[in-house]
SEBAVEX-609137 format. One record per residue (C-alpha): residue number from 1; residue in one letter; chain; x, y, z. Coordinates in steps of 0.2 Angstrom, whole numbers. Example, Ala and Ser with C-alpha at 12.3 -4.5 7.8 and 13.67 -1.06 7.14 Angstrom:
<kolkes>
1; A; A; 62; -22; 39;
2; S; A; 68; -5; 36;
</kolkes>
This chain:
<kolkes>
1; M; A; -75; 194; 83;
2; R; A; -66; 200; 68;
3; L; A; -74; 196; 50;
4; V; A; -57; 194; 44;
5; M; A; -43; 187; 51;
6; T; A; -28; 197; 51;
7; E; A; -16; 192; 66;
8; P; A; -3; 181; 57;
9; V; A; -2; 163; 70;
10; E; A; 18; 167; 70;
11; K; A; 16; 183; 79;
12; M; A; -1; 176; 94;
13; E; A; 9; 173; 110;
14; R; A; -3; 159; 114;
15; P; A; -12; 145; 104;
16; Y; A; -24; 153; 93;
17; A; A; -40; 150; 100;
18; R; A; -52; 144; 84;
19; R; A; -39; 133; 77;
20; W; A; -50; 119; 77;
21; W; A; -63; 128; 67;
22; A; A; -48; 133; 56;
23; L; A; -46; 115; 54;
24; L; A; -62; 112; 48;
25; V; A; -58; 124; 35;
26; L; A; -42; 114; 30;
27; C; A; -52; 98; 28;
28; L; A; -66; 103; 19;
29; S; A; -50; 110; 7;
30; L; A; -44; 92; 6;
31; L; A; -60; 84; 5;
32; I; A; -62; 94; -14;
33; I; A; -47; 87; -19;
34; V; A; -48; 69; -15;
35; M; A; -68; 70; -20;
36; A; A; -62; 75; -39;
37; N; A; -57; 60; -42;
38; T; A; -66; 45; -34;
39; A; A; -83; 55; -42;
40; L; A; -75; 54; -58;
41; T; A; -72; 34; -56;
42; V; A; -92; 33; -56;
43; A; A; -97; 46; -69;
44; A; A; -83; 40; -82;
45; P; A; -96; 27; -89;
46; D; A; -109; 39; -94;
47; M; A; -94; 51; -99;
48; T; A; -89; 37; -112;
49; K; A; -104; 37; -119;
50; D; A; -108; 55; -122;
51; L; A; -92; 60; -126;
52; G; A; -87; 46; -137;
53; L; A; -70; 43; -126;
54; S; A; -57; 31; -131;
55; S; A; -49; 22; -118;
56; A; A; -33; 35; -121;
57; D; A; -46; 47; -118;
58; L; A; -51; 42; -105;
59; Q; A; -33; 38; -95;
60; W; A; -30; 54; -98;
61; V; A; -47; 64; -92;
62; I; A; -41; 53; -75;
63; D; A; -24; 57; -75;
64; G; A; -24; 75; -85;
65; Y; A; -29; 81; -65;
66; T; A; -12; 70; -60;
67; V; A; 3; 76; -70;
68; P; A; 1; 95; -65;
69; Y; A; -4; 91; -47;
70; A; A; 11; 80; -43;
71; A; A; 24; 91; -53;
72; L; A; 19; 107; -45;
73; M; A; 17; 105; -25;
74; L; A; 36; 106; -21;
75; L; A; 38; 122; -29;
76; L; A; 23; 130; -26;
77; G; A; 23; 124; -7;
78; A; A; 38; 133; -5;
79; I; A; 32; 150; -13;
80; G; A; 19; 148; 0;
81; D; A; 30; 148; 14;
82; K; A; 40; 164; 7;
83; Y; A; 24; 174; 4;
84; S; A; 8; 167; 12;
85; R; A; 2; 151; 14;
86; R; A; -15; 156; 17;
87; G; A; -14; 167; 1;
88; A; A; -9; 150; -8;
89; L; A; -23; 140; -1;
90; V; A; -36; 154; -7;
91; L; A; -28; 156; -24;
92; G; A; -29; 138; -25;
93; L; A; -49; 136; -20;
94; L; A; -51; 149; -34;
95; V; A; -42; 141; -47;
96; F; A; -49; 125; -41;
97; G; A; -66; 130; -44;
98; A; A; -65; 139; -60;
99; G; A; -57; 123; -69;
100; A; A; -73; 113; -60;
101; V; A; -84; 126; -68;
102; F; A; -75; 123; -84;
103; G; A; -78; 106; -82;
104; Y; A; -95; 107; -78;
105; L; A; -97; 117; -98;
106; A; A; -84; 106; -107;
107; G; A; -90; 97; -122;
108; S; A; -78; 88; -129;
109; A; A; -61; 75; -122;
110; A; A; -48; 90; -127;
111; T; A; -58; 101; -115;
112; V; A; -61; 90; -103;
113; I; A; -43; 86; -99;
114; A; A; -39; 104; -101;
115; A; A; -53; 108; -87;
116; R; A; -45; 92; -75;
117; A; A; -27; 100; -79;
118; V; A; -33; 116; -72;
119; M; A; -41; 109; -57;
120; G; A; -24; 98; -54;
121; V; A; -15; 114; -53;
122; G; A; -27; 120; -41;
123; A; A; -24; 104; -32;
124; A; A; -4; 110; -29;
125; L; A; -8; 125; -22;
126; I; A; -22; 118; -10;
127; M; A; -13; 104; -4;
128; P; A; 4; 108; 4;
129; A; A; -4; 124; 12;
130; T; A; -19; 113; 22;
131; L; A; -3; 105; 30;
132; S; A; 9; 120; 31;
133; L; A; -6; 130; 41;
134; L; A; -10; 114; 51;
135; A; A; 6; 113; 57;
136; A; A; 8; 133; 57;
137; T; A; -8; 133; 68;
138; F; A; -8; 121; 79;
139; P; A; 4; 120; 93;
140; R; A; 17; 103; 94;
141; A; A; 5; 96; 107;
142; E; A; -11; 95; 97;
143; R; A; -3; 92; 79;
144; A; A; -3; 73; 80;
145; K; A; -23; 73; 83;
146; A; A; -26; 87; 70;
147; I; A; -16; 79; 56;
148; T; A; -27; 62; 62;
149; L; A; -40; 70; 60;
150; W; A; -34; 77; 43;
151; T; A; -30; 60; 36;
152; A; A; -47; 52; 41;
153; T; A; -55; 67; 30;
154; A; A; -46; 59; 15;
155; G; A; -54; 41; 21;
156; L; A; -71; 50; 21;
157; A; A; -69; 58; 4;
158; I; A; -66; 42; -3;
159; A; A; -80; 36; -2;
160; A; A; -92; 53; -2;
161; G; A; -85; 56; -19;
162; P; A; -95; 43; -28;
163; V; A; -109; 43; -15;
164; V; A; -115; 61; -20;
165; A; A; -109; 59; -37;
166; G; A; -120; 42; -39;
167; A; A; -134; 53; -33;
168; L; A; -131; 67; -45;
169; L; A; -131; 55; -59;
170; R; A; -148; 48; -56;
171; D; A; -155; 64; -63;
172; H; A; -142; 75; -70;
173; G; A; -127; 69; -83;
174; W; A; -110; 68; -79;
175; S; A; -105; 86; -79;
176; S; A; -115; 89; -63;
177; T; A; -102; 78; -54;
178; F; A; -89; 92; -56;
179; L; A; -100; 105; -48;
180; I; A; -99; 95; -32;
181; N; A; -84; 105; -27;
182; V; A; -86; 123; -32;
183; P; A; -99; 126; -15;
184; I; A; -88; 117; -4;
185; A; A; -74; 127; -14;
186; A; A; -85; 143; -11;
187; V; A; -87; 139; 7;
188; A; A; -70; 137; 11;
189; L; A; -64; 149; 3;
190; V; A; -77; 164; 11;
191; A; A; -70; 155; 27;
192; A; A; -52; 155; 26;
193; F; A; -51; 172; 28;
194; V; A; -62; 173; 43;
195; L; A; -57; 156; 51;
196; V; A; -38; 154; 44;
197; P; A; -24; 166; 52;
198; P; A; -13; 171; 38;
199; S; A; 5; 162; 40;
200; K; A; 22; 162; 30;
201; A; A; 39; 157; 35;
202; G; A; 45; 172; 49;
203; H; A; 63; 171; 40;
204; H; A; 64; 164; 23;
205; D; A; 78; 165; 10;
206; R; A; 76; 168; -7;
207; I; A; 68; 152; -16;
208; D; A; 78; 141; -28;
209; Y; A; 70; 145; -43;
210; V; A; 81; 131; -52;
211; G; A; 77; 116; -39;
212; G; A; 60; 121; -40;
213; L; A; 59; 118; -61;
214; L; A; 70; 103; -60;
215; S; A; 58; 96; -48;
216; V; A; 44; 101; -58;
217; L; A; 52; 94; -74;
218; W; A; 58; 76; -68;
219; T; A; 41; 74; -57;
220; G; A; 30; 76; -70;
221; A; A; 40; 67; -82;
222; L; A; 40; 54; -69;
223; V; A; 22; 53; -66;
224; Y; A; 19; 55; -87;
225; M; A; 29; 39; -88;
226; I; A; 20; 29; -75;
227; I; A; 3; 33; -86;
228; Q; A; 11; 31; -103;
229; G; A; 20; 16; -101;
230; P; A; 9; 4; -94;
231; H; A; -7; 8; -103;
232; F; A; -1; 15; -120;
233; G; A; 16; 5; -122;
234; W; A; 33; 7; -120;
235; G; A; 35; 17; -137;
236; A; A; 45; 33; -139;
237; K; A; 33; 48; -128;
238; A; A; 37; 33; -112;
239; V; A; 54; 31; -115;
240; T; A; 59; 50; -118;
241; A; A; 48; 54; -103;
242; A; A; 58; 41; -93;
243; V; A; 75; 47; -99;
244; I; A; 70; 66; -96;
245; A; A; 63; 59; -76;
246; G; A; 81; 50; -72;
247; A; A; 90; 64; -81;
248; G; A; 80; 77; -71;
249; L; A; 81; 70; -53;
250; V; A; 100; 64; -56;
251; A; A; 101; 86; -59;
252; F; A; 89; 90; -46;
253; V; A; 99; 81; -30;
254; L; A; 114; 87; -38;
255; W; A; 109; 103; -36;
256; E; A; 101; 103; -22;
257; L; A; 117; 95; -13;
258; R; A; 127; 110; -18;
259; H; A; 116; 125; -17;
260; P; A; 118; 134; -1;
261; R; A; 97; 136; 2;
262; P; A; 90; 121; -7;
263; I; A; 71; 120; -9;
264; L; A; 71; 103; -3;
265; D; A; 87; 97; 7;
266; V; A; 88; 79; 0;
267; R; A; 101; 74; 14;
268; R; A; 83; 73; 26;
269; F; A; 81; 56; 16;
270; A; A; 96; 49; 26;
271; N; A; 86; 49; 40;
272; R; A; 79; 33; 43;
273; R; A; 62; 39; 51;
274; F; A; 60; 51; 37;
275; A; A; 63; 40; 24;
276; G; A; 54; 27; 30;
277; S; A; 36; 38; 32;
278; N; A; 38; 42; 15;
279; L; A; 40; 24; 8;
280; A; A; 25; 20; 21;
281; V; A; 15; 34; 12;
282; A; A; 19; 30; -7;
283; L; A; 17; 11; -5;
284; F; A; 1; 14; 4;
285; F; A; -5; 24; -9;
286; L; A; -2; 12; -21;
287; A; A; -11; 0; -14;
288; V; A; -26; 9; -10;
289; F; A; -28; 17; -26;
290; G; A; -26; 1; -36;
291; A; A; -39; -7; -26;
292; F; A; -53; 6; -28;
293; Y; A; -47; 7; -46;
294; F; A; -53; -11; -48;
295; L; A; -65; -14; -33;
296; T; A; -79; 3; -41;
297; Q; A; -78; -7; -57;
298; H; A; -81; -25; -49;
299; L; A; -96; -18; -41;
300; Q; A; -103; -7; -56;
301; F; A; -99; -18; -69;
302; V; A; -99; -36; -62;
303; L; A; -112; -33; -48;
304; G; A; -123; -23; -56;
305; Y; A; -126; -9; -45;
306; D; A; -129; 9; -52;
307; A; A; -117; 23; -47;
308; L; A; -126; 29; -29;
309; Q; A; -127; 10; -24;
310; T; A; -107; 8; -27;
311; G; A; -105; 24; -17;
312; V; A; -116; 18; -3;
313; R; A; -107; 0; -2;
314; M; A; -89; 10; -3;
315; L; A; -97; 19; 16;
316; P; A; -89; 6; 27;
317; L; A; -72; 10; 21;
318; A; A; -74; 27; 27;
319; G; A; -82; 21; 44;
320; A; A; -67; 10; 45;
321; V; A; -55; 23; 43;
322; F; A; -61; 35; 55;
323; V; A; -59; 19; 70;
324; G; A; -42; 17; 64;
325; S; A; -38; 36; 65;
326; A; A; -44; 36; 83;
327; L; A; -34; 20; 86;
328; T; A; -17; 27; 81;
329; G; A; -20; 42; 93;
330; W; A; -21; 30; 106;
331; L; A; -9; 21; 100;
332; T; A; 6; 28; 93;
333; P; A; 10; 40; 110;
334; R; A; 12; 23; 117;
335; V; A; 20; 8; 107;
336; G; A; 29; 22; 96;
337; M; A; 25; 25; 77;
338; K; A; 36; 10; 68;
339; W; A; 22; -2; 75;
340; T; A; 7; 8; 73;
341; V; A; 14; 11; 52;
342; S; A; 20; -8; 52;
343; A; A; 1; -14; 61;
344; G; A; -9; -2; 46;
345; M; A; 3; -10; 31;
346; V; A; 0; -28; 38;
347; L; A; -18; -25; 39;
348; G; A; -20; -19; 20;
349; T; A; -8; -32; 15;
350; V; A; -22; -45; 22;
351; A; A; -36; -33; 15;
352; L; A; -29; -35; -2;
353; A; A; -25; -56; -1;
354; L; A; -43; -58; 5;
355; L; A; -47; -50; -11;
356; T; A; -39; -64; -19;
357; R; A; -53; -75; -15;
358; V; A; -65; -65; -30;
359; D; A; -71; -78; -41;
360; A; A; -88; -78; -52;
361; G; A; -98; -81; -39;
362; S; A; -93; -67; -27;
363; T; A; -107; -55; -19;
364; Y; A; -105; -39; -11;
365; G; A; -103; -45; 7;
366; D; A; -85; -52; 0;
367; F; A; -79; -37; -1;
368; L; A; -85; -29; 16;
369; A; A; -71; -38; 26;
370; P; A; -57; -30; 14;
371; L; A; -66; -15; 13;
372; I; A; -64; -12; 33;
373; I; A; -48; -19; 36;
374; L; A; -40; -7; 21;
375; G; A; -51; 8; 31;
376; L; A; -43; 2; 47;
377; A; A; -25; 1; 38;
378; I; A; -28; 19; 32;
379; G; A; -31; 25; 48;
380; L; A; -19; 18; 57;
381; A; A; -3; 22; 48;
382; L; A; -5; 35; 37;
383; S; A; -8; 50; 51;
384; P; A; 11; 44; 61;
385; C; A; 18; 45; 46;
386; T; A; 11; 63; 40;
387; D; A; 14; 68; 57;
388; A; A; 33; 64; 56;
389; I; A; 37; 71; 39;
390; M; A; 28; 87; 44;
391; G; A; 41; 84; 60;
392; A; A; 56; 84; 49;
393; F; A; 54; 101; 42;
394; P; A; 56; 119; 52;
395; E; A; 45; 132; 52;
396; S; A; 50; 141; 40;
397; E; A; 48; 126; 27;
398; L; A; 31; 118; 32;
399; G; A; 23; 120; 14;
400; V; A; 39; 111; 8;
401; G; A; 35; 98; 21;
402; G; A; 19; 94; 17;
403; A; A; 22; 95; -4;
404; V; A; 35; 82; 0;
405; N; A; 21; 70; 10;
406; D; A; 8; 75; -3;
407; T; A; 20; 70; -18;
408; S; A; 23; 54; -10;
409; L; A; 6; 52; -10;
410; E; A; 3; 56; -26;
411; L; A; 18; 45; -33;
412; G; A; 11; 31; -25;
413; G; A; -7; 34; -31;
414; S; A; 0; 35; -49;
415; L; A; 9; 19; -48;
416; G; A; -5; 11; -40;
417; I; A; -17; 14; -54;
418; A; A; -6; 13; -69;
419; I; A; 4; -4; -63;
420; L; A; -9; -12; -54;
421; G; A; -22; -8; -68;
422; S; A; -12; -11; -83;
423; L; A; -8; -29; -75;
424; L; A; -29; -29; -73;
425; A; A; -32; -23; -91;
426; T; A; -19; -38; -96;
427; S; A; -25; -51; -84;
428; Y; A; -43; -48; -90;
429; G; A; -39; -50; -107;
430; N; A; -30; -66; -107;
431; H; A; -43; -74; -96;
432; L; A; -58; -68; -108;
433; G; A; -46; -75; -123;
434; D; A; -47; -91; -114;
435; A; A; -63; -90; -110;
436; T; A; -72; -87; -126;
437; T; A; -58; -101; -136;
438; G; A; -68; -111; -148;
439; S; A; -84; -97; -148;
440; K; A; -91; -87; -164;
441; L; A; -87; -74; -159;
442; P; A; -80; -63; -172;
443; P; A; -61; -57; -169;
444; S; A; -63; -38; -170;
445; A; A; -77; -41; -158;
446; L; A; -65; -51; -146;
447; D; A; -53; -37; -148;
448; T; A; -67; -25; -142;
449; A; A; -74; -36; -128;
450; Q; A; -55; -37; -122;
451; D; A; -51; -19; -120;
452; S; A; -61; -18; -104;
453; V; A; -74; -25; -93;
454; G; A; -87; -11; -99;
455; A; A; -83; -16; -117;
456; G; A; -84; -34; -113;
457; Y; A; -101; -30; -107;
458; A; A; -106; -19; -121;
459; V; A; -103; -34; -134;
460; A; A; -113; -45; -123;
461; Q; A; -127; -32; -125;
462; G; A; -125; -31; -144;
463; I; A; -128; -50; -147;
464; A; A; -142; -49; -135;
465; D; A; -148; -34; -146;
466; K; A; -144; -45; -161;
467; A; A; -156; -58; -154;
468; H; A; -169; -49; -151;
469; Q; A; -170; -43; -169;
470; V; A; -169; -59; -175;
471; A; A; -183; -65; -163;
472; A; A; -194; -49; -170;
473; Q; A; -191; -55; -188;
474; A; A; -196; -73; -182;
475; A; A; -214; -65; -178;
476; H; A; -216; -58; -194;
477; A; A; -209; -71; -206;
478; S; A; -216; -77; -223;
479; S; A; -216; -94; -217;
480; P; A; -215; -107; -203;
481; Q; A; -199; -114; -211;
482; Q; A; -192; -97; -208;
483; A; A; -200; -92; -194;
484; A; A; -193; -109; -186;
485; Q; A; -175; -104; -196;
486; L; A; -175; -86; -187;
487; K; A; -181; -91; -169;
488; Q; A; -167; -104; -168;
489; Q; A; -153; -92; -173;
490; A; A; -162; -81; -160;
491; G; A; -160; -92; -146;
492; E; A; -142; -97; -153;
493; L; A; -140; -76; -150;
494; A; A; -147; -76; -134;
495; A; A; -137; -91; -127;
496; G; A; -122; -83; -134;
497; A; A; -125; -67; -124;
498; R; A; -125; -76; -109;
499; Q; A; -111; -84; -112;
500; M; A; -102; -69; -115;
501; A; A; -108; -60; -102;
502; D; A; -103; -73; -89;
503; A; A; -85; -74; -97;
504; V; A; -83; -57; -96;
505; G; A; -89; -55; -76;
506; S; A; -78; -73; -72;
507; S; A; -62; -66; -82;
508; F; A; -63; -48; -75;
509; S; A; -66; -59; -56;
510; D; A; -51; -70; -59;
511; A; A; -40; -54; -67;
512; V; A; -46; -43; -48;
513; A; A; -39; -60; -38;
514; H; A; -23; -59; -48;
515; T; A; -21; -42; -46;
516; S; A; -23; -40; -28;
517; L; A; -12; -55; -27;
518; V; A; 1; -44; -35;
519; G; A; -3; -30; -24;
520; A; A; -4; -40; -8;
521; V; A; 14; -45; -11;
522; V; A; 20; -27; -17;
523; L; A; 14; -23; 1;
524; G; A; 19; -36; 10;
525; V; A; 36; -33; 5;
526; G; A; 34; -14; 7;
527; T; A; 30; -18; 24;
528; V; A; 46; -27; 27;
529; L; A; 56; -13; 22;
530; V; A; 47; -1; 33;
531; A; A; 49; -10; 48;
532; L; A; 67; -11; 44;
533; L; A; 69; 8; 38;
534; L; A; 59; 16; 52;
535; P; A; 69; 16; 69;
536; R; A; 63; 7; 85;
537; R; A; 64; 21; 98;
538; A; A; 62; 38; 95;
539; T; A; 77; 51; 97;
540; A; A; 78; 60; 113;
541; A; A; 70; 76; 105;
542; Q; A; 55; 64; 99;
543; A; A; 53; 58; 112;
544; A; A; 51; 73; 121;
545; Q; A; 37; 78; 108;
546; V; A; 27; 62; 111;
547; K; A; 27; 69; 131;
548; E; A; 22; 86; 126;
549; A; A; 10; 79; 117;
550; E; A; 2; 69; 129;
551; K; A; -1; 86; 140;
552; E; A; -15; 97; 135;
553; P; A; -8; 116; 133;
554; A; A; -11; 127; 148;
555; D; A; -20; 140; 140;
556; T; A; -29; 139; 124;
557; S; A; -35; 156; 120;
558; A; A; -29; 169; 109;
559; R; A; -21; 184; 113;
</kolkes>
């Protein structure tokens, strides 16, 4: 057995014998990319307190990862195709791990944001490389099964990030959550050389760097606009980003249509199967990331679970993803991807619709069914879409194919957090303003409480602390009359604190229900569009691929 795998997969006459071990390496690499975001959601409160982050700081700590990640994937995927897909994976793991260590050592908002941006660059190298290596390493008969396991890994990471981060936060600071990724990246890095065969396009023309840079420009500007506008207002920055994104997209499309060797042949979007799959991925992650954003906050702030308890309560989603993935592996070859994907999107819409029933009296039990249904939906819908997207690209453009799939995913997730997150914040602030009408709460305290659910509970806690201070003063009062007055004041403050906490909880619950309704409508309309776009029957070539997928390869040994 070779210590380092040196034979390129393109030169193997038979399927690579250790391809399932190679898939494990690719799944580990995917795991850290997703965990980098989901772990941060439970570490954010501690980070905010320790660094004194403003809401804008916290938003860019989260999204500083997203902008380079989404913007660079297409160009870096093409570079990986030409020079080395495994090399792109290895370099990405090194950059990602270095960014994670930088984040662990960071001591200010600016350095944390910079560390997250470095990790985003690493993720932009890793993500398309995992899919391109998967497609290159597995024969077409097994590719759908491998992609199903790849997708299930993403579902596992959604729940695993909060669990591992929550366990660390019990005894360590928020910076320790950055280190979650380092040992996994190190293992994946070594295993990539041992188990993943090198791969690159058998023939690849000069890279269309102009098209690649235009894709970086319009995608980066679009993601920036998505983040900046809904959260910080449609001022000069957001409007400028919107103009750049629009102009950059037009220039990109025109350039690609005229270029003899485009980095991305945009004519592929005229194919209904390809366009429908990309739309499904984007809409699905809009719903999933948006729901995850407010579910973790509700579990932590309203229901009072700590970080570890919150992560454990998200595990049913991960389990359901695996069940859904197993179902789609059995269903898709029999009924076709149109029905499997549509069924998954319908289930996602149902999960969001169930969340519209959330109110001030809701317990974790009210969230369990939506979590399970959402996990089943992810497992059913996403792997057929990813398989269809990757199947639309020739061997020489597998990295670009992976980048297109992942860009759709990331744009959808960014839209979900930005749009549904902004709607959640607005709805919460409005409900809290109505709930506290007529109270003696100072306007400045109300403005603070309306900023976020965490700030609302902090205001309530501040009032409670003041009540304790006044009660302590009453115990040392100089006269019975003064003691009685202080006790009365303390009682009023304590009652006000309870009312404020109740108002914050009920307002946020109402906001979750309202936001879920909007998300359900968006995903429901998207389900209809995707069902209309996806062809009812596969083409002759696609039908042949399905028949081939149902056969086991005759010889699975490597040369």
